[in-house]
PDB file of N, CA, C and O in Angstrom, chain B, residues numbered from 101:
ATOM      1  N   MET B 101     -34.354   0.940 -46.465  1.00  0.00           N
ATOM      2  CA  MET B 101     -32.944   0.702 -46.306  1.00  0.00           C
ATOM      3  C   MET B 101     -32.217   2.010 -46.019  1.00  0.00           C
ATOM      4  O   MET B 101     -31.273   2.057 -45.230  1.00  0.00           O
ATOM      5  N   LYS B 102     -32.674   3.061 -46.672  1.00  0.00           N
ATOM      6  CA  LYS B 102     -32.034   4.349 -46.492  1.00  0.00           C
ATOM      7  C   LYS B 102     -32.222   4.851 -45.067  1.00  0.00           C
ATOM      8  O   LYS B 102     -31.316   5.470 -44.508  1.00  0.00           O
ATOM      9  N   ASN B 103     -33.392   4.592 -44.465  1.00  0.00           N
ATOM     10  CA  ASN B 103     -33.653   5.016 -43.097  1.00  0.00           C
ATOM     11  C   ASN B 103     -32.785   4.262 -42.092  1.00  0.00           C
ATOM     12  O   ASN B 103     -32.456   4.806 -41.038  1.00  0.00           O
ATOM     13  N   PHE B 104     -32.417   3.044 -42.391  1.00  0.00           N
ATOM     14  CA  PHE B 104     -31.604   2.239 -41.499  1.00  0.00           C
ATOM     15  C   PHE B 104     -30.127   2.629 -41.594  1.00  0.00           C
ATOM     16  O   PHE B 104     -29.421   2.582 -40.587  1.00  0.00           O
ATOM     17  N   LEU B 105     -29.659   3.002 -42.746  1.00  0.00           N
ATOM     18  CA  LEU B 105     -28.248   3.289 -42.979  1.00  0.00           C
ATOM     19  C   LEU B 105     -27.827   4.635 -42.404  1.00  0.00           C
ATOM     20  O   LEU B 105     -26.701   4.772 -41.925  1.00  0.00           O
ATOM     21  N   ARG B 106     -28.700   5.622 -42.440  1.00  0.00           N
ATOM     22  CA  ARG B 106     -28.350   6.965 -41.978  1.00  0.00           C
ATOM     23  C   ARG B 106     -28.033   7.001 -40.473  1.00  0.00           C
ATOM     24  O   ARG B 106     -26.998   7.563 -40.114  1.00  0.00           O
ATOM     25  N   PRO B 107     -28.847   6.446 -39.578  1.00  0.00           N
ATOM     26  CA  PRO B 107     -28.484   6.458 -38.150  1.00  0.00           C
ATOM     27  C   PRO B 107     -27.200   5.682 -37.869  1.00  0.00           C
ATOM     28  O   PRO B 107     -26.448   6.030 -36.959  1.00  0.00           O
ATOM     29  N   LEU B 108     -26.953   4.648 -38.638  1.00  0.00           N
ATOM     30  CA  LEU B 108     -25.722   3.879 -38.460  1.00  0.00           C
ATOM     31  C   LEU B 108     -24.500   4.721 -38.812  1.00  0.00           C
ATOM     32  O   LEU B 108     -23.492   4.664 -38.108  1.00  0.00           O
ATOM     33  N   ILE B 109     -24.571   5.488 -39.871  1.00  0.00           N
ATOM     34  CA  ILE B 109     -23.456   6.355 -40.270  1.00  0.00           C
ATOM     35  C   ILE B 109     -23.251   7.469 -39.253  1.00  0.00           C
ATOM     36  O   ILE B 109     -22.115   7.802 -38.913  1.00  0.00           O
ATOM     37  N   VAL B 110     -24.347   8.049 -38.766  1.00  0.00           N
ATOM     38  CA  VAL B 110     -24.250   9.106 -37.754  1.00  0.00           C
ATOM     39  C   VAL B 110     -23.621   8.566 -36.473  1.00  0.00           C
ATOM     40  O   VAL B 110     -22.780   9.235 -35.872  1.00  0.00           O
ATOM     41  N   ALA B 111     -24.011   7.381 -36.052  1.00  0.00           N
ATOM     42  CA  ALA B 111     -23.453   6.783 -34.834  1.00  0.00           C
ATOM     43  C   ALA B 111     -21.962   6.483 -35.010  1.00  0.00           C
ATOM     44  O   ALA B 111     -21.175   6.698 -34.088  1.00  0.00           O
ATOM     45  N   ALA B 112     -21.575   5.992 -36.178  1.00  0.00           N
ATOM     46  CA  ALA B 112     -20.164   5.696 -36.442  1.00  0.00           C
ATOM     47  C   ALA B 112     -19.333   6.977 -36.460  1.00  0.00           C
ATOM     48  O   ALA B 112     -18.208   6.992 -35.960  1.00  0.00           O
ATOM     49  N   ALA B 113     -19.877   8.047 -37.031  1.00  0.00           N
ATOM     50  CA  ALA B 113     -19.158   9.326 -37.063  1.00  0.00           C
ATOM     51  C   ALA B 113     -19.022   9.902 -35.661  1.00  0.00           C
ATOM     52  O   ALA B 113     -17.975  10.450 -35.318  1.00  0.00           O
ATOM     53  N   ALA B 114     -20.060   9.788 -34.852  1.00  0.00           N
ATOM     54  CA  ALA B 114     -19.990  10.296 -33.479  1.00  0.00           C
ATOM     55  C   ALA B 114     -18.971   9.511 -32.667  1.00  0.00           C
ATOM     56  O   ALA B 114     -18.227  10.091 -31.875  1.00  0.00           O
ATOM     57  N   ALA B 115     -18.933   8.207 -32.857  1.00  0.00           N
ATOM     58  CA  ALA B 115     -17.954   7.385 -32.144  1.00  0.00           C
ATOM     59  C   ALA B 115     -16.529   7.737 -32.569  1.00  0.00           C
ATOM     60  O   ALA B 115     -15.626   7.769 -31.732  1.00  0.00           O
ATOM     61  N   ALA B 116     -16.321   7.996 -33.837  1.00  0.00           N
ATOM     62  CA  ALA B 116     -14.994   8.357 -34.325  1.00  0.00           C
ATOM     63  C   ALA B 116     -14.551   9.712 -33.775  1.00  0.00           C
ATOM     64  O   ALA B 116     -13.382   9.894 -33.434  1.00  0.00           O
ATOM     65  N   LEU B 117     -15.485  10.664 -33.687  1.00  0.00           N
ATOM     66  CA  LEU B 117     -15.144  11.974 -33.137  1.00  0.00           C
ATOM     67  C   LEU B 117     -14.816  11.885 -31.650  1.00  0.00           C
ATOM     68  O   LEU B 117     -13.867  12.515 -31.183  1.00  0.00           O
ATOM     69  N   LEU B 118     -15.590  11.112 -30.913  1.00  0.00           N
ATOM     70  CA  LEU B 118     -15.349  10.986 -29.477  1.00  0.00           C
ATOM     71  C   LEU B 118     -14.077  10.209 -29.182  1.00  0.00           C
ATOM     72  O   LEU B 118     -13.436  10.455 -28.161  1.00  0.00           O
ATOM     73  N   ALA B 119     -13.702   9.293 -30.032  1.00  0.00           N
ATOM     74  CA  ALA B 119     -12.486   8.508 -29.817  1.00  0.00           C
ATOM     75  C   ALA B 119     -11.240   9.381 -29.936  1.00  0.00           C
ATOM     76  O   ALA B 119     -10.220   9.082 -29.313  1.00  0.00           O
ATOM     77  N   GLY B 120     -11.302  10.433 -30.709  1.00  0.00           N
ATOM     78  CA  GLY B 120     -10.157  11.315 -30.892  1.00  0.00           C
ATOM     79  C   GLY B 120      -9.996  12.338 -29.791  1.00  0.00           C
ATOM     80  O   GLY B 120      -8.994  13.052 -29.778  1.00  0.00           O
ATOM     81  N   CYS B 121     -10.932  12.445 -28.869  1.00  0.00           N
ATOM     82  CA  CYS B 121     -10.888  13.455 -27.824  1.00  0.00           C
ATOM     83  C   CYS B 121     -10.247  12.957 -26.532  1.00  0.00           C
ATOM     84  O   CYS B 121     -10.301  13.663 -25.525  1.00  0.00           O
ATOM     85  N   GLY B 122      -9.655  11.789 -26.521  1.00  0.00           N
ATOM     86  CA  GLY B 122      -9.232  11.170 -25.278  1.00  0.00           C
ATOM     87  C   GLY B 122      -7.953  11.690 -24.671  1.00  0.00           C
ATOM     88  O   GLY B 122      -7.956  11.993 -23.478  1.00  0.00           O
ATOM     89  N   GLY B 123      -6.890  11.813 -25.376  1.00  0.00           N
ATOM     90  CA  GLY B 123      -5.608  12.077 -24.738  1.00  0.00           C
ATOM     91  C   GLY B 123      -4.941  13.334 -25.234  1.00  0.00           C
ATOM     92  O   GLY B 123      -5.361  13.956 -26.209  1.00  0.00           O
ATOM     93  N   SER B 124      -3.896  13.680 -24.533  1.00  0.00           N
ATOM     94  CA  SER B 124      -3.081  14.810 -24.966  1.00  0.00           C
ATOM     95  C   SER B 124      -1.694  14.285 -25.282  1.00  0.00           C
ATOM     96  O   SER B 124      -1.266  13.268 -24.736  1.00  0.00           O
ATOM     97  N   ASP B 125      -1.019  14.958 -26.134  1.00  0.00           N
ATOM     98  CA  ASP B 125       0.306  14.532 -26.551  1.00  0.00           C
ATOM     99  C   ASP B 125       1.305  15.615 -26.187  1.00  0.00           C
ATOM    100  O   ASP B 125       2.021  16.117 -27.054  1.00  0.00           O
ATOM    101  N   SER B 126       1.360  15.986 -24.888  1.00  0.00           N
ATOM    102  CA  SER B 126       2.220  17.085 -24.475  1.00  0.00           C
ATOM    103  C   SER B 126       3.680  16.670 -24.406  1.00  0.00           C
ATOM    104  O   SER B 126       4.555  17.535 -24.371  1.00  0.00           O
ATOM    105  N   GLY B 127       3.972  15.374 -24.385  1.00  0.00           N
ATOM    106  CA  GLY B 127       5.343  14.920 -24.353  1.00  0.00           C
ATOM    107  C   GLY B 127       5.906  14.791 -22.945  1.00  0.00           C
ATOM    108  O   GLY B 127       6.970  14.198 -22.769  1.00  0.00           O
ATOM    109  N   GLU B 128       5.227  15.326 -21.943  1.00  0.00           N
ATOM    110  CA  GLU B 128       5.699  15.224 -20.569  1.00  0.00           C
ATOM    111  C   GLU B 128       5.005  14.063 -19.891  1.00  0.00           C
ATOM    112  O   GLU B 128       3.784  13.931 -19.976  1.00  0.00           O
ATOM    113  N   PRO B 129       5.778  13.212 -19.212  1.00  0.00           N
ATOM    114  CA  PRO B 129       5.137  12.090 -18.512  1.00  0.00           C
ATOM    115  C   PRO B 129       4.380  12.582 -17.283  1.00  0.00           C
ATOM    116  O   PRO B 129       4.680  13.645 -16.740  1.00  0.00           O
ATOM    117  N   ASP B 130       3.411  11.806 -16.859  1.00  0.00           N
ATOM    118  CA  ASP B 130       2.672  12.142 -15.652  1.00  0.00           C
ATOM    119  C   ASP B 130       3.613  12.080 -14.449  1.00  0.00           C
ATOM    120  O   ASP B 130       4.491  11.219 -14.400  1.00  0.00           O
ATOM    121  N   PRO B 131       3.441  12.979 -13.482  1.00  0.00           N
ATOM    122  CA  PRO B 131       4.311  12.944 -12.314  1.00  0.00           C
ATOM    123  C   PRO B 131       4.073  11.671 -11.500  1.00  0.00           C
ATOM    124  O   PRO B 131       2.943  11.203 -11.364  1.00  0.00           O
ATOM    125  N   VAL B 132       5.159  11.128 -10.966  1.00  0.00           N
ATOM    126  CA  VAL B 132       5.082   9.912 -10.174  1.00  0.00           C
ATOM    127  C   VAL B 132       4.826  10.301  -8.725  1.00  0.00           C
ATOM    128  O   VAL B 132       5.571  11.088  -8.141  1.00  0.00           O
ATOM    129  N   VAL B 133       3.776   9.749  -8.157  1.00  0.00           N
ATOM    130  CA  VAL B 133       3.441  10.026  -6.769  1.00  0.00           C
ATOM    131  C   VAL B 133       3.895   8.834  -5.933  1.00  0.00           C
ATOM    132  O   VAL B 133       3.422   7.713  -6.121  1.00  0.00           O
ATOM    133  N   VAL B 134       4.813   9.090  -5.014  1.00  0.00           N
ATOM    134  CA  VAL B 134       5.331   8.032  -4.149  1.00  0.00           C
ATOM    135  C   VAL B 134       4.639   8.149  -2.798  1.00  0.00           C
ATOM    136  O   VAL B 134       4.745   9.169  -2.117  1.00  0.00           O
ATOM    137  N   THR B 135       3.932   7.094  -2.425  1.00  0.00           N
ATOM    138  CA  THR B 135       3.244   7.075  -1.145  1.00  0.00           C
ATOM    139  C   THR B 135       4.068   6.249  -0.170  1.00  0.00           C
ATOM    140  O   THR B 135       4.333   5.074  -0.422  1.00  0.00           O
ATOM    141  N   PRO B 136       4.478   6.854   0.945  1.00  0.00           N
ATOM    142  CA  PRO B 136       5.257   6.072   1.900  1.00  0.00           C
ATOM    143  C   PRO B 136       4.391   5.004   2.543  1.00  0.00           C
ATOM    144  O   PRO B 136       3.178   5.176   2.661  1.00  0.00           O
ATOM    145  N   PRO B 137       5.009   3.895   2.964  1.00  0.00           N
ATOM    146  CA  PRO B 137       4.208   2.861   3.607  1.00  0.00           C
ATOM    147  C   PRO B 137       3.642   3.372   4.920  1.00  0.00           C
ATOM    148  O   PRO B 137       4.260   4.201   5.588  1.00  0.00           O
ATOM    149  N   PRO B 138       2.475   2.882   5.288  1.00  0.00           N
ATOM    150  CA  PRO B 138       1.884   3.356   6.537  1.00  0.00           C
ATOM    151  C   PRO B 138       2.735   2.954   7.737  1.00  0.00           C
ATOM    152  O   PRO B 138       3.268   1.846   7.801  1.00  0.00           O
ATOM    153  N   VAL B 139       2.847   3.865   8.668  1.00  0.00           N
ATOM    154  CA  VAL B 139       3.628   3.598   9.867  1.00  0.00           C
ATOM    155  C   VAL B 139       2.693   2.960  10.882  1.00  0.00           C
ATOM    156  O   VAL B 139       1.635   3.501  11.203  1.00  0.00           O
ATOM    157  N   SER B 140       3.098   1.815  11.372  1.00  0.00           N
ATOM    158  CA  SER B 140       2.267   1.099  12.322  1.00  0.00           C
ATOM    159  C   SER B 140       2.858   1.274  13.718  1.00  0.00           C
ATOM    160  O   SER B 140       4.071   1.181  13.906  1.00  0.00           O
ATOM    161  N   ASN B 141       2.004   1.524  14.672  1.00  0.00           N
ATOM    162  CA  ASN B 141       2.484   1.656  16.046  1.00  0.00           C
ATOM    163  C   ASN B 141       1.983   0.495  16.891  1.00  0.00           C
ATOM    164  O   ASN B 141       1.847   0.614  18.109  1.00  0.00           O
ATOM    165  N   THR B 142       1.708  -0.633  16.233  1.00  0.00           N
ATOM    166  CA  THR B 142       1.266  -1.821  16.946  1.00  0.00           C
ATOM    167  C   THR B 142       2.272  -2.948  16.751  1.00  0.00           C
ATOM    168  O   THR B 142       3.061  -2.942  15.806  1.00  0.00           O
ATOM    169  N   VAL B 143       2.230  -3.893  17.645  1.00  0.00           N
ATOM    170  CA  VAL B 143       3.099  -5.064  17.554  1.00  0.00           C
ATOM    171  C   VAL B 143       2.436  -6.058  16.605  1.00  0.00           C
ATOM    172  O   VAL B 143       1.287  -6.437  16.831  1.00  0.00           O
ATOM    173  N   PRO B 144       3.134  -6.494  15.539  1.00  0.00           N
ATOM    174  CA  PRO B 144       2.515  -7.426  14.598  1.00  0.00           C
ATOM    175  C   PRO B 144       2.366  -8.811  15.219  1.00  0.00           C
ATOM    176  O   PRO B 144       3.102  -9.172  16.138  1.00  0.00           O
ATOM    177  N   ALA B 145       1.423  -9.571  14.716  1.00  0.00           N
ATOM    178  CA  ALA B 145       1.179 -10.920  15.233  1.00  0.00           C
ATOM    179  C   ALA B 145       2.378 -11.832  15.003  1.00  0.00           C
ATOM    180  O   ALA B 145       2.611 -12.755  15.783  1.00  0.00           O
ATOM    181  N   SER B 146       3.143 -11.583  13.940  1.00  0.00           N
ATOM    182  CA  SER B 146       4.305 -12.430  13.669  1.00  0.00           C
ATOM    183  C   SER B 146       5.386 -12.271  14.737  1.00  0.00           C
ATOM    184  O   SER B 146       6.218 -13.162  14.905  1.00  0.00           O
ATOM    185  N   ALA B 147       5.386 -11.155  15.458  1.00  0.00           N
ATOM    186  CA  ALA B 147       6.369 -10.959  16.511  1.00  0.00           C
ATOM    187  C   ALA B 147       6.000 -11.692  17.788  1.00  0.00           C
ATOM    188  O   ALA B 147       6.841 -11.856  18.672  1.00  0.00           O
ATOM    189  N   LEU B 148       4.763 -12.133  17.897  1.00  0.00           N
ATOM    190  CA  LEU B 148       4.297 -12.804  19.107  1.00  0.00           C
ATOM    191  C   LEU B 148       4.349 -14.325  18.999  1.00  0.00           C
ATOM    192  O   LEU B 148       3.846 -15.031  19.872  1.00  0.00           O
ATOM    193  N   VAL B 149       4.961 -14.830  17.919  1.00  0.00           N
ATOM    194  CA  VAL B 149       5.028 -16.270  17.703  1.00  0.00           C
ATOM    195  C   VAL B 149       6.009 -16.933  18.659  1.00  0.00           C
ATOM    196  O   VAL B 149       5.726 -17.998  19.209  1.00  0.00           O
ATOM    197  N   SER B 150       7.155 -16.307  18.854  1.00  0.00           N
ATOM    198  CA  SER B 150       8.176 -16.894  19.731  1.00  0.00           C
ATOM    199  C   SER B 150       8.980 -15.771  20.369  1.00  0.00           C
ATOM    200  O   SER B 150       8.892 -14.608  19.975  1.00  0.00           O
ATOM    201  N   ALA B 151       9.770 -16.158  21.371  1.00  0.00           N
ATOM    202  CA  ALA B 151      10.617 -15.171  22.036  1.00  0.00           C
ATOM    203  C   ALA B 151      11.667 -14.624  21.073  1.00  0.00           C
ATOM    204  O   ALA B 151      12.006 -13.442  21.129  1.00  0.00           O
ATOM    205  N   ALA B 152      12.177 -15.473  20.195  1.00  0.00           N
ATOM    206  CA  ALA B 152      13.175 -15.019  19.215  1.00  0.00           C
ATOM    207  C   ALA B 152      12.567 -14.028  18.228  1.00  0.00           C
ATOM    208  O   ALA B 152      13.205 -13.038  17.870  1.00  0.00           O
ATOM    209  N   ALA B 153      11.336 -14.289  17.789  1.00  0.00           N
ATOM    210  CA  ALA B 153      10.671 -13.372  16.857  1.00  0.00           C
ATOM    211  C   ALA B 153      10.384 -12.035  17.529  1.00  0.00           C
ATOM    212  O   ALA B 153      10.510 -10.982  16.905  1.00  0.00           O
ATOM    213  N   TYR B 154      10.000 -12.078  18.801  1.00  0.00           N
ATOM    214  CA  TYR B 154       9.727 -10.847  19.538  1.00  0.00           C
ATOM    215  C   TYR B 154      11.000 -10.023  19.711  1.00  0.00           C
ATOM    216  O   TYR B 154      10.980  -8.799  19.576  1.00  0.00           O
ATOM    217  N   THR B 155      12.101 -10.700  20.011  1.00  0.00           N
ATOM    218  CA  THR B 155      13.383 -10.013  20.160  1.00  0.00           C
ATOM    219  C   THR B 155      13.836  -9.420  18.830  1.00  0.00           C
ATOM    220  O   THR B 155      14.356  -8.305  18.790  1.00  0.00           O
ATOM    221  N   ALA B 156      13.640 -10.165  17.741  1.00  0.00           N
ATOM    222  CA  ALA B 156      14.011  -9.649  16.413  1.00  0.00           C
ATOM    223  C   ALA B 156      13.182  -8.417  16.067  1.00  0.00           C
ATOM    224  O   ALA B 156      13.703  -7.457  15.499  1.00  0.00           O
ATOM    225  N   PHE B 157      11.892  -8.437  16.407  1.00  0.00           N
ATOM    226  CA  PHE B 157      11.039  -7.274  16.164  1.00  0.00           C
ATOM    227  C   PHE B 157      11.508  -6.083  16.996  1.00  0.00           C
ATOM    228  O   PHE B 157      11.591  -4.964  16.491  1.00  0.00           O
ATOM    229  N   ALA B 158      11.810  -6.319  18.251  1.00  0.00           N
ATOM    230  CA  ALA B 158      12.252  -5.233  19.131  1.00  0.00           C
ATOM    231  C   ALA B 158      13.576  -4.638  18.653  1.00  0.00           C
ATOM    232  O   ALA B 158      13.825  -3.447  18.836  1.00  0.00           O
ATOM    233  N   ALA B 159      14.414  -5.458  18.048  1.00  0.00           N
ATOM    234  CA  ALA B 159      15.701  -4.970  17.547  1.00  0.00           C
ATOM    235  C   ALA B 159      15.526  -4.056  16.336  1.00  0.00           C
ATOM    236  O   ALA B 159      16.403  -3.238  16.056  1.00  0.00           O
ATOM    237  N   THR B 160      14.413  -4.178  15.615  1.00  0.00           N
ATOM    238  CA  THR B 160      14.202  -3.338  14.434  1.00  0.00           C
ATOM    239  C   THR B 160      13.619  -1.978  14.785  1.00  0.00           C
ATOM    240  O   THR B 160      13.623  -1.072  13.951  1.00  0.00           O
ATOM    241  N   LEU B 161      13.117  -1.818  16.004  1.00  0.00           N
ATOM    242  CA  LEU B 161      12.516  -0.543  16.391  1.00  0.00           C
ATOM    243  C   LEU B 161      13.588   0.524  16.548  1.00  0.00           C
ATOM    244  O   LEU B 161      14.672   0.253  17.064  1.00  0.00           O
ATOM    245  N   GLN B 162      13.288   1.718  16.109  1.00  0.00           N
ATOM    246  CA  GLN B 162      14.216   2.837  16.219  1.00  0.00           C
ATOM    247  C   GLN B 162      13.623   3.866  17.167  1.00  0.00           C
ATOM    248  O   GLN B 162      12.415   4.102  17.176  1.00  0.00           O
ATOM    249  N   SER B 163      14.483   4.464  17.952  1.00  0.00           N
ATOM    250  CA  SER B 163      13.986   5.493  18.865  1.00  0.00           C
ATOM    251  C   SER B 163      13.780   6.794  18.093  1.00  0.00           C
ATOM    252  O   SER B 163      14.570   7.157  17.222  1.00  0.00           O
ATOM    253  N   SER B 164      12.694   7.482  18.441  1.00  0.00           N
ATOM    254  CA  SER B 164      12.373   8.724  17.765  1.00  0.00           C
ATOM    255  C   SER B 164      11.583   9.601  18.720  1.00  0.00           C
ATOM    256  O   SER B 164      10.706   9.124  19.439  1.00  0.00           O
ATOM    257  N   ALA B 165      11.900  10.878  18.719  1.00  0.00           N
ATOM    258  CA  ALA B 165      11.181  11.820  19.577  1.00  0.00           C
ATOM    259  C   ALA B 165       9.862  12.246  18.950  1.00  0.00           C
ATOM    260  O   ALA B 165       9.000  12.796  19.635  1.00  0.00           O
ATOM    261  N   THR B 166       9.695  11.998  17.648  1.00  0.00           N
ATOM    262  CA  THR B 166       8.494  12.464  16.960  1.00  0.00           C
ATOM    263  C   THR B 166       7.549  11.336  16.557  1.00  0.00           C
ATOM    264  O   THR B 166       6.413  11.601  16.163  1.00  0.00           O
ATOM    265  N   ALA B 167       7.996  10.082  16.647  1.00  0.00           N
ATOM    266  CA  ALA B 167       7.154   8.961  16.226  1.00  0.00           C
ATOM    267  C   ALA B 167       6.098   8.660  17.281  1.00  0.00           C
ATOM    268  O   ALA B 167       6.247   9.006  18.453  1.00  0.00           O
ATOM    269  N   LEU B 168       5.030   8.008  16.838  1.00  0.00           N
ATOM    270  CA  LEU B 168       3.998   7.585  17.767  1.00  0.00           C
ATOM    271  C   LEU B 168       4.555   6.494  18.681  1.00  0.00           C
ATOM    272  O   LEU B 168       5.354   5.667  18.242  1.00  0.00           O
ATOM    273  N   PRO B 169       4.140   6.485  19.941  1.00  0.00           N
ATOM    274  CA  PRO B 169       4.615   5.416  20.824  1.00  0.00           C
ATOM    275  C   PRO B 169       4.023   4.070  20.418  1.00  0.00           C
ATOM    276  O   PRO B 169       2.936   4.005  19.846  1.00  0.00           O
ATOM    277  N   LEU B 170       4.744   3.012  20.718  1.00  0.00           N
ATOM    278  CA  LEU B 170       4.301   1.663  20.392  1.00  0.00           C
ATOM    279  C   LEU B 170       3.128   1.290  21.293  1.00  0.00           C
ATOM    280  O   LEU B 170       3.215   1.388  22.518  1.00  0.00           O
ATOM    281  N   ASP B 171       2.043   0.868  20.678  1.00  0.00           N
ATOM    282  CA  ASP B 171       0.848   0.485  21.427  1.00  0.00           C
ATOM    283  C   ASP B 171       0.987  -0.979  21.849  1.00  0.00           C
ATOM    284  O   ASP B 171       0.927  -1.881  21.013  1.00  0.00           O
ATOM    285  N   VAL B 172       1.171  -1.205  23.142  1.00  0.00           N
ATOM    286  CA  VAL B 172       1.346  -2.556  23.664  1.00  0.00           C
ATOM    287  C   VAL B 172       0.133  -2.992  24.479  1.00  0.00           C
ATOM    288  O   VAL B 172       0.232  -3.896  25.310  1.00  0.00           O
ATOM    289  N   THR B 173      -0.997  -2.359  24.245  1.00  0.00           N
ATOM    290  CA  THR B 173      -2.214  -2.724  24.944  1.00  0.00           C
ATOM    291  C   THR B 173      -2.598  -4.158  24.576  1.00  0.00           C
ATOM    292  O   THR B 173      -2.800  -4.465  23.401  1.00  0.00           O
ATOM    293  N   GLY B 174      -2.696  -5.012  25.551  1.00  0.00           N
ATOM    294  CA  GLY B 174      -3.091  -6.396  25.315  1.00  0.00           C
ATOM    295  C   GLY B 174      -1.987  -7.284  24.782  1.00  0.00           C
ATOM    296  O   GLY B 174      -2.250  -8.438  24.444  1.00  0.00           O
ATOM    297  N   VAL B 175      -0.759  -6.793  24.692  1.00  0.00           N
ATOM    298  CA  VAL B 175       0.349  -7.596  24.181  1.00  0.00           C
ATOM    299  C   VAL B 175       0.989  -8.348  25.351  1.00  0.00           C
ATOM    300  O   VAL B 175       1.382  -7.754  26.355  1.00  0.00           O
ATOM    301  N   VAL B 176       1.079  -9.651  25.192  1.00  0.00           N
ATOM    302  CA  VAL B 176       1.783 -10.480  26.172  1.00  0.00           C
ATOM    303  C   VAL B 176       3.010 -11.038  25.462  1.00  0.00           C
ATOM    304  O   VAL B 176       2.887 -11.894  24.585  1.00  0.00           O
ATOM    305  N   PRO B 177       4.205 -10.551  25.842  1.00  0.00           N
ATOM    306  CA  PRO B 177       5.415 -11.021  25.160  1.00  0.00           C
ATOM    307  C   PRO B 177       5.614 -12.520  25.378  1.00  0.00           C
ATOM    308  O   PRO B 177       5.412 -13.012  26.488  1.00  0.00           O
ATOM    309  N   PRO B 178       6.003 -13.246  24.342  1.00  0.00           N
ATOM    310  CA  PRO B 178       6.232 -14.679  24.498  1.00  0.00           C
ATOM    311  C   PRO B 178       7.473 -14.928  25.357  1.00  0.00           C
ATOM    312  O   PRO B 178       8.422 -14.144  25.345  1.00  0.00           O
ATOM    313  N   THR B 179       7.445 -16.002  26.079  1.00  0.00           N
ATOM    314  CA  THR B 179       8.587 -16.371  26.924  1.00  0.00           C
ATOM    315  C   THR B 179       9.049 -17.764  26.560  1.00  0.00           C
ATOM    316  O   THR B 179       8.336 -18.523  25.903  1.00  0.00           O
ATOM    317  N   THR B 180      10.249 -18.087  26.997  1.00  0.00           N
ATOM    318  CA  THR B 180      10.786 -19.418  26.777  1.00  0.00           C
ATOM    319  C   THR B 180      11.456 -19.891  28.058  1.00  0.00           C
ATOM    320  O   THR B 180      12.093 -19.110  28.765  1.00  0.00           O
ATOM    321  N   GLU B 181      11.310 -21.152  28.340  1.00  0.00           N
ATOM    322  CA  GLU B 181      11.946 -21.750  29.519  1.00  0.00           C
ATOM    323  C   GLU B 181      13.291 -22.368  29.156  1.00  0.00           C
ATOM    324  O   GLU B 181      14.125 -22.597  30.032  1.00  0.00           O
ATOM    325  N   THR B 182      13.504 -22.634  27.899  1.00  0.00           N
ATOM    326  CA  THR B 182      14.721 -23.328  27.491  1.00  0.00           C
ATOM    327  C   THR B 182      15.706 -22.458  26.725  1.00  0.00           C
ATOM    328  O   THR B 182      16.887 -22.794  26.641  1.00  0.00           O
ATOM    329  N   GLY B 183      15.244 -21.355  26.168  1.00  0.00           N
ATOM    330  CA  GLY B 183      16.112 -20.497  25.357  1.00  0.00           C
ATOM    331  C   GLY B 183      17.007 -19.622  26.213  1.00  0.00           C
ATOM    332  O   GLY B 183      16.677 -19.277  27.347  1.00  0.00           O
ATOM    333  N   LEU B 184      18.141 -19.275  25.642  1.00  0.00           N
ATOM    334  CA  LEU B 184      19.073 -18.375  26.303  1.00  0.00           C
ATOM    335  C   LEU B 184      18.656 -16.925  26.062  1.00  0.00           C
ATOM    336  O   LEU B 184      18.006 -16.639  25.056  1.00  0.00           O
ATOM    337  N   PRO B 185      19.007 -16.018  26.947  1.00  0.00           N
ATOM    338  CA  PRO B 185      18.705 -14.603  26.715  1.00  0.00           C
ATOM    339  C   PRO B 185      19.375 -14.127  25.423  1.00  0.00           C
ATOM    340  O   PRO B 185      20.494 -14.530  25.110  1.00  0.00           O
ATOM    341  N   GLN B 186      18.690 -13.281  24.692  1.00  0.00           N
ATOM    342  CA  GLN B 186      19.220 -12.761  23.437  1.00  0.00           C
ATOM    343  C   GLN B 186      19.502 -11.275  23.592  1.00  0.00           C
ATOM    344  O   GLN B 186      18.748 -10.544  24.234  1.00  0.00           O
ATOM    345  N   ALA B 187      20.588 -10.853  22.997  1.00  0.00           N
ATOM    346  CA  ALA B 187      20.961  -9.431  23.052  1.00  0.00           C
ATOM    347  C   ALA B 187      20.222  -8.667  21.980  1.00  0.00           C
ATOM    348  O   ALA B 187      19.969  -9.178  20.890  1.00  0.00           O
ATOM    349  N   LEU B 188      19.879  -7.430  22.307  1.00  0.00           N
ATOM    350  CA  LEU B 188      19.267  -6.560  21.313  1.00  0.00           C
ATOM    351  C   LEU B 188      20.387  -5.914  20.581  1.00  0.00           C
ATOM    352  O   LEU B 188      20.153  -5.118  19.672  1.00  0.00           O
TER     353      LEU B 188
END
């Protein structure tokens, strides 16, 4: 019985010592890292659903001398035969 109890006590003491080594209590919160959303230079699929959706997407684009150009490779803008022209 004595041989069984000693390793159990040693293991419990080691676990208690290691549990106390986890954190610091410096009082300062961790710095918050803000990651900006990725900038996409492609036309989303939701903009290709209808002519109105495409126009709404085009209206949200902002001109910039430093931004990547919009990749329109393979994009076929939707058209409508019955809708009126929409202003940007």
